[in-house]
C-alpha positions as CSV (number, residue, x, y, z in Angstrom):
1,M,105.3,122.2,112.5
2,K,104.7,119.1,114.6
3,R,101.4,118.5,112.8
4,K,103.1,118.6,109.4
5,K,105.7,116.1,110.5
6,Q,103.0,113.7,111.7
7,I,101.1,114.0,108.4
8,L,104.3,113.3,106.5
9,L,105.1,110.4,108.7
10,Y,101.6,108.8,108.3
11,L,101.8,109.3,104.5
12,L,105.2,107.6,104.4
13,L,103.9,104.8,106.6
14,M,100.8,104.3,104.4
15,A,103.0,104.3,101.2
16,I,105.3,101.6,102.8
17,C,102.3,99.5,103.9
18,M,100.7,99.8,100.4
19,G,103.9,98.9,98.7
20,G,104.4,95.9,101.0
21,Y,100.8,94.8,100.4
22,M,101.3,95.0,96.6
23,K,104.5,93.1,96.9
24,L,103.1,90.4,99.2
25,F,100.1,89.6,96.9
26,D,101.9,90.4,93.6
27,F,99.6,93.2,92.6
28,R,100.4,95.9,90.0
29,L,98.7,99.1,89.1
30,T,98.2,98.4,85.3
31,P,97.7,95.3,83.3
32,H,100.9,95.9,81.3
33,Q,102.9,96.1,84.5
34,Y,101.5,92.8,85.7
35,F,102.2,91.2,82.2
36,A,105.8,92.4,82.4
37,A,106.2,91.1,85.9
38,E,104.7,87.7,85.0
39,E,107.1,87.4,82.1
40,K,110.0,88.1,84.4
41,Y,108.7,85.6,86.9
42,Q,108.3,82.9,84.2
43,H,111.8,83.8,82.8
44,V,110.4,84.6,79.4
45,G,110.3,87.8,77.3
46,P,110.1,90.6,77.5
47,S,107.6,90.7,74.7
48,E,108.8,92.5,71.6
49,E,105.2,93.0,70.4
50,I,101.8,93.0,72.0
51,L,99.6,91.1,69.5
52,L,96.3,91.4,71.2
53,E,94.8,92.7,74.4
54,G,91.3,93.2,75.7
55,E,88.7,92.7,78.3
56,G,87.2,89.3,79.1
57,A,84.4,88.1,81.3
58,E,83.8,89.3,84.8
59,G,86.3,92.1,84.8
60,T,89.3,90.1,83.5
61,Y,91.9,91.4,81.1
62,F,94.2,89.4,78.7
63,I,97.4,90.2,76.9
64,L,98.9,88.1,74.1
65,G,102.5,89.0,73.4
66,K,105.2,87.7,71.1
67,W,108.9,87.4,71.9
68,G,111.2,85.7,69.5
69,Q,109.4,82.7,68.1
70,N,107.2,82.3,71.2
71,L,103.7,83.3,72.3
72,N,102.9,84.5,75.8
73,Y,99.3,84.7,76.9
74,C,98.4,86.1,80.3
75,V,95.0,86.6,82.0
76,M,94.7,89.0,85.0
77,E,91.9,90.4,87.0
78,R,91.2,93.5,89.0
79,H,91.5,93.3,92.8
80,M,90.1,95.9,95.2
81,G,89.2,98.1,92.3
82,I,92.7,99.5,91.6
83,F,95.1,96.6,91.5
84,W,95.8,94.0,88.8
85,G,96.7,90.5,89.9
86,S,96.8,86.9,88.9
87,R,94.0,84.6,87.9
88,S,94.7,80.9,88.3
89,G,95.5,79.0,85.1
90,G,95.7,82.1,83.0
91,H,99.3,82.1,81.8
92,Y,100.3,80.1,78.7
93,V,103.7,80.1,77.0
94,L,104.6,78.5,73.7
95,P,108.4,77.9,74.2
96,E,110.6,77.8,71.1
97,N,111.6,74.2,71.7
98,D,108.0,73.1,71.8
99,R,107.5,74.4,68.2
100,L,109.4,71.4,66.9
101,R,106.9,69.1,68.5
102,L,103.9,71.0,67.4
103,P,102.0,70.1,64.2
104,S,102.5,72.5,61.3
105,L,99.2,74.2,62.3
106,W,98.4,74.8,65.9
107,G,95.9,77.0,67.7
108,E,94.1,77.3,71.0
109,Y,90.7,78.9,71.9
110,Q,90.2,80.4,75.3
111,S,86.5,80.3,75.7
112,D,86.4,82.3,79.0
113,M,88.2,85.2,77.2
114,D,86.7,84.6,73.7
115,V,90.3,84.6,72.2
116,L,91.7,82.3,69.5
117,Y,95.5,82.3,68.8
118,G,98.0,80.0,67.2
119,I,100.8,79.5,64.7
120,C,101.2,78.0,61.2
121,Q,104.6,76.8,60.4
122,V,103.9,76.3,56.6
123,D,105.1,79.0,54.2
124,G,102.5,80.6,52.0
125,V,99.5,80.3,54.3
126,T,97.5,83.5,54.3
127,Q,94.4,82.5,56.3
128,V,93.2,79.9,58.7
129,Q,89.7,78.4,58.6
130,Y,88.7,77.1,62.0
131,T,85.8,75.2,63.5
132,L,84.8,75.6,67.1
133,S,82.8,72.7,68.7
134,R,81.1,72.1,72.0
135,L,83.4,70.2,74.2
136,E,80.8,67.9,75.7
137,N,79.5,66.4,72.4
138,N,81.9,67.7,69.7
139,E,78.9,69.3,67.9
140,V,80.1,72.1,65.5
141,Y,79.1,75.4,66.9
142,Y,80.9,78.1,64.8
143,E,83.2,78.3,61.8
144,G,85.3,81.3,60.8
145,T,88.6,82.5,59.3
146,L,91.5,84.5,60.6
147,P,94.3,86.1,58.6
148,V,97.8,84.7,59.1
149,R,100.7,87.1,59.5
150,E,103.9,86.7,57.5
151,D,105.7,85.3,60.6
152,G,103.0,82.6,60.9
153,Y,101.0,83.9,63.8
154,F,97.2,84.3,63.8
155,Y,94.9,85.6,66.5
156,G,91.6,87.1,67.1
157,N,89.1,88.0,69.9
158,H,85.4,88.4,70.1
159,I,85.1,85.3,68.0
160,L,81.7,84.3,69.4
161,E,80.9,87.5,71.2
162,E,80.2,85.6,74.4
163,Y,82.2,84.3,77.3
164,Q,81.8,80.7,78.4
165,K,83.8,78.7,80.9
166,N,85.3,75.7,79.1
167,Q,82.3,75.2,76.8
168,Y,83.9,75.5,73.3
169,G,87.2,74.3,71.8
170,V,88.9,74.2,68.4
171,S,88.0,71.0,66.6
172,S,89.7,71.6,63.2
173,M,91.9,74.1,61.4
174,I,92.8,74.5,57.7
175,G,95.5,76.8,56.4
176,T,95.0,78.1,52.9
177,D,97.0,80.3,50.5
178,A,95.6,83.4,48.7
179,Q,94.1,81.1,45.9
180,G,92.3,78.9,48.5
181,N,94.6,75.9,48.1
182,V,94.9,73.9,51.3
183,L,98.5,73.9,52.6
184,A,98.1,72.8,56.2
185,E,95.4,70.9,58.0
186,Y,94.9,69.8,61.6
187,T,92.0,68.1,63.3
188,W,91.7,67.4,67.0
């Protein structure tokens, strides 16, 4: 009986230590748990809809969520093989009040995750044509299109099928309707 009590005591002590370690370093067991905790920490959300999620370079994971008229982008990475935690500079929020200051067509490309997302605030736009350029010399590298949802959001991953640290960026975007008429345009 004494041996069973010792085993239970040690298991309880290990669980308390593991919980304290996770709390101290803000680790979670799944990417979705970390995303929800990050939203709570930033006082945003919770996300009504997960628009996009996937793996990035070097074991990272990203989630793009939508809540209200906002976008929430979070990047996390694996720690010690079982925990998910923060990665510096990986959390972006598009607050509703910033939408008024944005151009009618806005997007951002995360080259280290190979993800492009944004919003078009012009009615009738069904697709966005984008141009990715090298950041150091603004040389056009890739052009493509993404469909625009009815609420104005567009997103896609595996754009270039490669992960680069700050090597590419969006240089222009054109929003067109189903007939190909240009309704919105933005150049950086």
